[in-house]
Structures are given as structure tokens and as C-alpha cells.
N, C-alpha and C positions, 0 to 999 in steps of 0.2 A: 079297468087305468092303467096307465104306464107306469110297472113297478118303481122307476124312478123316482115318476113324480109322487109317489106314495113315503116313498125313504127320503124324497125331497123336504115334505112336507112334517115327515114324524122329526126330523132334524130341525126344523121351524119350529115345532112345538115345542120339543126338547130346549130350545135357544129362548124361547120367551118364557116358559117356565123360568128356567134359570135366571132371567134378566129381573123376571117380577120377584124370586125368592131373593136374589142378591139388591135388588131395592126395596124392597122389603127391610133386610137385613140393614141396609143403607138407613134408611128412615130412622129404623128403630134406635140405631147408634145415635144418630144426629138428634134424635130426641134426648136420647138419654143424655148426650152431651149439653145439649141445652136447657140440662136443668139450674136449679137457682145457685148462686155461688153461695158457698157456706163462707160466713163473714162473721166476726170475731171480734172483740174487745176484750183481752187478758192482761194481767199482771204478771213480769216476772222477774225476780233480780231486782224487784223496786221500780219495773219501769214498765209505765205502762204501752202497749202495742195493739195494732189493729193487725187482724190476719186474714187472708184473702184464700180459703181452699189450704188453710193450714200453713199459708207463705206468709210472713212478716211484709206488712205495705203503707208504707210512707205516703200520705197523700201530698201529689205533686200537681196542684191542679187551677180550678180556675173556674169563677163564674161565667158560666155559657147560656144564654138562651136562645138567643140568632147568631151567634157567633160559629167560626168555623170548626170544627171539632177536628179535621186533617192537619191544620196549622198548629192545633194545639198538640197532636201526635207529634208533629217536625218539630217542636221546637222542647219535647221530652215531656210533658205532660201524662197524667198516666188517669184522671179524673175529671169532669167537670160536675158542677151543681147545679139543679136547677130552683124555680122559685114556685114550681107548681107543677102539676102533670100535664097539664095541656097549655102550651104557652099562644094559642090563636093561631098559631101557623104550623105547628106539628103536633101530629096525636104524641102523648106519652110513648104511645106503642113504638111510634115511627122514633122518635128522640132516642130510646132504650137501645131499638134494634143497630139503627144507625153507630149509636158507639160500640154497640157488641162486635160491627164490622170493623171499627178503628180501633179496637183491643184498650177500650177505657172502660171507667165504670164510674157508673153514676150517683151521688147522693142526691135523690128524689125531692125534692120538696112538696111538703103537702098545705095550701094556701089555707089558713084559718082566719077567719075576721077579726076586725082589732077594733078595740076600744075605743082608739083614736077617729075608727069611722063609724059610728054609734052602736058598734055589738056589746050588746049586756051579757056580761057572764053569770048574771046573778040570774037570767032566764032559763030556768032548766030546758024549760020545750025547745028553745031554737039553738040550746048547746049540743042538746039529743037528739036535732035534727043535721045539725053540722057535722056529727062523729058519726051516723050513717052515712054521709056522703063520704067523708073522710076513708070510712070502711070496706066503701065499695072500688074507691081508690085504689086501696092498699090490695084488696082480692084481686082490682085486674092486674097489674104489675108484680104481687111479689113473688112470682116464681123466673121471672125475666134473670139471663145471665148474667146481663150487666148492671143489674142493681146492686148498689155497695150498700146502702143503709136508707131511712129514711130519716128527715129533714121535716118537725112537726111546726110550722110557723114559724113566720120571719120578723123580727124585731118586735114580738109582741109585748115587750115592755115598753116600747118607746110611747111615752106619754099616756102612759096605762096606772092607775092606781087603783084596779080592783084583781086579790092576789087569785081569786076563784079561775083567772084566766088558766094557772098553772094545773088546777084539778082538772080542766076539760085538756089539759096536753097529757098532764097525768092517764086519765081513762082513755085517750086516744093510744098513750104508749102500752099500755097494757093490750088493749085490744089488740094490737098489731103484734104484739109477744105472744095473744092466742093464736092468731091465724097465719104469723108468720115467724117461726123460730129460727130463718137462716138469717135475718139481719138487724143491725142494733138501730135503737131509737135515739135522737137528738132533738134540740129546738135551737137556734139560732138568736143570740142575745144583743140586743146594741149596746155594747159596752157591759161593763162588769162593776160592780161594788159588793160589799159585806151585807147591806139590806136585801140586796137581788139575791144572791146566793142563799139567805137564809131563805128565803122563801121557796125557792126551788130546791132545796132539800128536804122541806117541810110539806107541801105540794106537791112536789115532781119527782120521787125517790126512785121511781121505776126507769127515767131516761137513764141509757147507756152510757151516755157523755155530753157536754155540753160542747158549744158550738158559740163562737165569741166575735161580734163585727167590731173592727174600730179602724181609724185612719192614722192620721198624724198622731195620734195617744197613745197607738200600738206599741212605741216604743217603751210605753211605763208597764206594758202588760205582764211582764214579771214581777213585778212589784207590785200589781192591783192582784193579780192571783192570792200571791200571801198573805195579801192584808185581807181580801175578803172570805178566807180559810178554805179556797177548793184547794183539793188536793187529788183529784179525782184525772181520768181523761179528758182533753178536750181537743179541738180543731179550732182553725182560724177559718169562719167562711164568708169573710169578706173584710179585704184591707187591698190600701193602696194609694192612691194621690191623698193629698193634705186636702180636709172637707171642704165646702163652702163656708161651713160655717165657723171654721179653725184657721182660717187663711187671715190676710192682713184686707183691709178695706179701704177704699179711697174715701176722698169727703165728702160725695154723695151716697155713700154705702154700696158701691160696686164693690166684690167681692175679686181680690187680685188672684187668676189663674198663673202656677207656675206653667213655666213653658215645658217641651218635652223630654229636655236633655234634664231638666230639674228635676222632674217625675222619675225619670229612669236613674236617677244616684239613689234617691227619696226611697224608692222600690228596693233596690238596693241594701241599702244601711236597715230598713226595719224589718226586711228579712231575717238578714241576720240577727238582728236586736232581740229579735220578738219570737223567732219561730225557729230559725234553725238552732239559736242555744239552747233549747229547750229539750233537751232528749228523752225525761224522764216522765211527762205528760202531756207534749202536743203529741199530735197524730198526723199531722201535715197539717195545710194549709188551700184555700181557695182563692187568689190573686182577683179582684175586681178591677176592670169588665172587661173578658174575653169578647172584644164586639165593640159597639158604639151604642150611646143614649144620648140624649140629649137630657142636660139636668144641670141647669143656670145656663151652659154652654154647652155646645154637642161636640165639645172634647175634654171636659173635663174628666170624665170616669174612664172613656173609652180606651182600650190600649190600639182600638184600629179608628182609622178615621172613617168617616161615613162615605168615601171612597172604597175601603176598605183596604190603605196602605197599614199596613204595619210600621207600629212606631218604637224608638227606642225601649221601651219599657219591655215589648215581647222578647227582645235580645238580651235584655237582663234577665227576666227569667229563664231562658234558653239556658243561659251562665249558670243561675241559682239550681237550677235542674239537672245540668247533666256536666258540668265542669269544665264547659267548652263554649267557646262565642260561636256565632252564625261565620261561617265564610265571608259574608259578605254584610258587614254592620249600618245599621240605620243613620242618615245623615242627622251630624250632632248643632244644635244650635246653642251657638254663645252669645247672641244678643241681638236686640229687638229697639228702635225709638220711634220713637213718633215727635215730630216736632223738638227733634234733640233731645228728649224726655223718656225714660223707661215708665214700667206701668204704674210705678208706685208715686210716681210726682205728680200725682193729682192734673193729669192733661188738661187744658180746658181752650177749645178752638172757641172762633169765632164764625157764625154761622157762614155757610156759601163760602169763606175764605180757601186757598191752599195752603198744603204744609206736605212738606218732607216727610219719610218714612226710608228706614234702612233695616235689613237684618241681615246677619252677618252666621250663615252654618256650614260648617265641613263636612263637604262626604268622604269618609272614611272609603269607600267602593270607588272612589276618584271616577266618580257619574258626574254626569252634565246635570242639575239641578234646572226644575221648573218649578217656576212661582207663582202661587195664587194668591190673590189677594180679593179682601171682601169685606165689607163693612154690614154689621146685623144693630138692629137695636138692643138695648140691653133689657134683659129678660126682667120681666117683673114678678116672675115664680115666687110661691112662699109655701112652697107644697115640704113635707118633711118624709124621711123614710126611703126615698127614691121614689116616691109617688108621681104619678104622669105628668110629666109636663108639655106645653107647645112649645115648638120650637120659634124662638122671635124671627122678626120680618128680616130679609135680605135685603139690601137697598142697592141694586147697582147702578153703575155709570159712576161711579164716585171714586174709583181708584182706576190711574194708570200707569202703567211701568214701560221702561224703555229700555233699561239694562239691568241685568240680575240683580236681584238685591234690594233695588232703590226701584221707589214708586212716591206716585203725586198724588196726596190724598186732597178730594174736595171735602171740606166738612159739609154735613148735611143745613137742610133750610131750617130745620125745624128745630126747637132749642130742646135740650136733654141729652140722657143717654145713651151711649152708643159702645161700641168694640170695633179694632179693626183687628181681622186674623189674616195669619200670613203660613201660606205651608209650601213646604219645599220638598218635591218630589224628585227623586232619585232615578224614577222610568223601570224598576226594577222591584216594584211592590212594597216599599218602604218610604217615610216620609218622617219629616220633621215638623214642629207647627208652634206658635204662640198667640197671644192673643192679647191687646191694649185697650184699657175701657179709657174711653175719655167724656167731655162732658162739652154740650154746644151750646154755647151763651150768646144771645143777639148781638149780631155783629154791629158798631156803632162807630162811621166813618170819622178819620183823625178831625175833619173839620167840625162835623157835631161836634165830636170829644171838646175840642178847644175853645166853643161857645157856651 
């Protein structure tokens, strides 16, 4: 063989061995770097704090099941929560991997069965089976570097009377601490009160912190914490829009939803009043909802529209998290009228008749706005706790518009409850919205009425 070829082969072999060695070292280094984060809840100088790898970490987060992680990062968020380890679209592994790529930490939900759905926490066999299922989930994800903490169950106290649910939560917490020394445990409560806190202290002392969920009532959280006797660390895992159970209603019982700009101002005030104000015990919060869902309406709780435009609440959270407003802000809704009436004026229309609608929107970005109008049937859902709902039927062809912000509405022919929705899109991924509930009565002609 040509000596030059032998030398070349030897050089190639050296390079291959070197590359393999370097690759092995890189893989080992990557593996070591991919170990679990060390997360702790510690008290120092009378103040509770969350630490991630020995660095203080205040949660600037959102509830995010199907929402956009990258937009959360862009707005200044550092974490998000889930309600379960597998949301049906992405596995827990995929969610955590994407979070790590985006530099986000995840409070991973462990979904527990609820008493309101028929689960019996006095049945030791089914409780034991549930613990085993949860243990498998914990073992699967406990070493992921994007994991922040474990949230054991969501609103287990809602419509619940059996205190043994907290024994089950405590057993799960103890199991987690045995197999996972790196991540705290918590549970998310629907509201707070002394009786509930007394039960938690008695039955679930192993939890590292509590998580509380509250909407319009969150402004009373500082007082409720004092009255309940909770002096330990906590986070707020759901807060945001005024709940559909907390708002005003029409004469026929339809809840009246705030428009996007009213919601934005509520978000700001509620964060400053109930979350940012507590530097002693509050570890941060997860605003609800970074995404979109149907719950009484398609817009009630989501901070994004079904078509994925961000609304003014996203701007507000960026300001609260970073101290700076986005360069281009969302359109701001100033007023919305149907038949010259607002949502709280019990609007009744005659079947098949025409009426004028008007919306007033200001675009800080000086964008030309596109308006989308639609009528939907009123939701008949009676679900609680965020349980799944079907979206009401849309009724096309009943709204026409020839000028910006103005529309002609034809009342449906069928009597009953409906809503008129309007969306103002700025063409840059942001929008404002509002809706007005109205009731359709059978039309009586003037001649018939006189007779």
C-alpha cells in the first residue's frame, strides 16, 4: 500500500477517535447539565422565597395548556403551570422539553379525581390506585431540568365535603418527597377560608406551600389570608377576569362579560393589590389564561382570541412583569352599543327585525382596524370549575357592515337568548373585543298590536 495512504488512514483514525472522544465528553457534559433543577422554599429574615439552583425566583407565570410559550417569554414570563402531565395534544415530555428550550420553568399539574365527579376518597382501594398512577407520572418527569414544582390536584375543595381528600394529597406529597428531593409540592385551592386552612394544616402538613385561585375576589386575598390563619408561603395559580359567577346578569340570567379593555385594567389592579403587594409570603402567580377556551363565551377567560391575536391583558402583564409596555400596544375598546343600549341595559329585540350596532375602538399603534362581527346563541352550560363546555352555535348572515365600527344586525327569527360579538383586529397580531347579550322576543306588527 502506498505509504502516503497509510499515513492518511492513520490520521483519519486519529481524527475519528478524537471526534468520538470529544462527542462522548460533550454528551456527558450535556447530560450533567440536563439534571434536575434544585428548587427550594426557604424563609429568611421573615420572608418566604422560592429558590432555583440557589437563586431567588419570583414566579411571573401563566396558566398555559395549549398557549404559545414563545409569546410568554417575549412578554417577560418565566414560568407556566399545567393541570395535568399529558394534555391530550402534547405529552409531558414534549411540554417540558419545549419549556427548557424557551428558558421556562413548569409547575406540573398532577390531575386527581374530584369528589364532585363522583370519586370517593373514603374508598381506600381507588385512592391507592390513584396514588400509584401519580407515582408513575412523578418518576417519569422528576429529573427534567424545566420542572419547578408539583401541583397535586386542582380545586379539590370545590363542591367537596370529605376531608379525606387532603389525606390523599398528603400521601402523594410524602411519596414525592421520597422519590424526588428536588421539587416542592403544593395543591391549588378554589378560594381560601379558615375552615379550609384548618383542614389543610391537620390533614396535609407535608405540603411545602399552598396555591390559591381567585378571580374578582382576589382583591380580598390579603384579608382572607390573615383571617384564615395562613402564615406560610403561597402562590396564586389562577387569577384574571371577573368570573361569570361574580358579575352582573341580565333580566333573563345571562352573565355580562367585561370588554377587553375593562379586563386589562382589572388585571393590573388585581395584580398590584393582591400579588405584588405581598413581599413576605407570596412566591408569585400564574395568570389565567395564556391561550383561549370556551367557558360561557369563547372570550371570557382567554388572553388570546381563538384566531390567536393577543389582547390588551397581554400588554398589561408585560408591563407588570418587566416595567415596560410593548412597543405596539393592543387596540383599546371605548364603548359598544346595540340598539343604542349597552350590555347591562337588558336589550330585547323583535324577531327578524333590523337594529344598529356601534363600537368605538382606539388603536394606539395607529393601525387600520378590521372589524369582525358575529352572533352566537347564549350558552346553556351549568358546569363549574372550568369543566369542559361546548361552544354555542354561530348564526351567520345576520350582521352586515359597510363602515368601520358600524353594523346592521338582524335579530334571529327564533325567540331566545343570544350574544353579539365584535372583534377589532389591528393586523399586527393584536385585537380588542366585546360582546352584548340580547333576548329575542316574538315580533308583533304595529297593526296587530293596535287591534
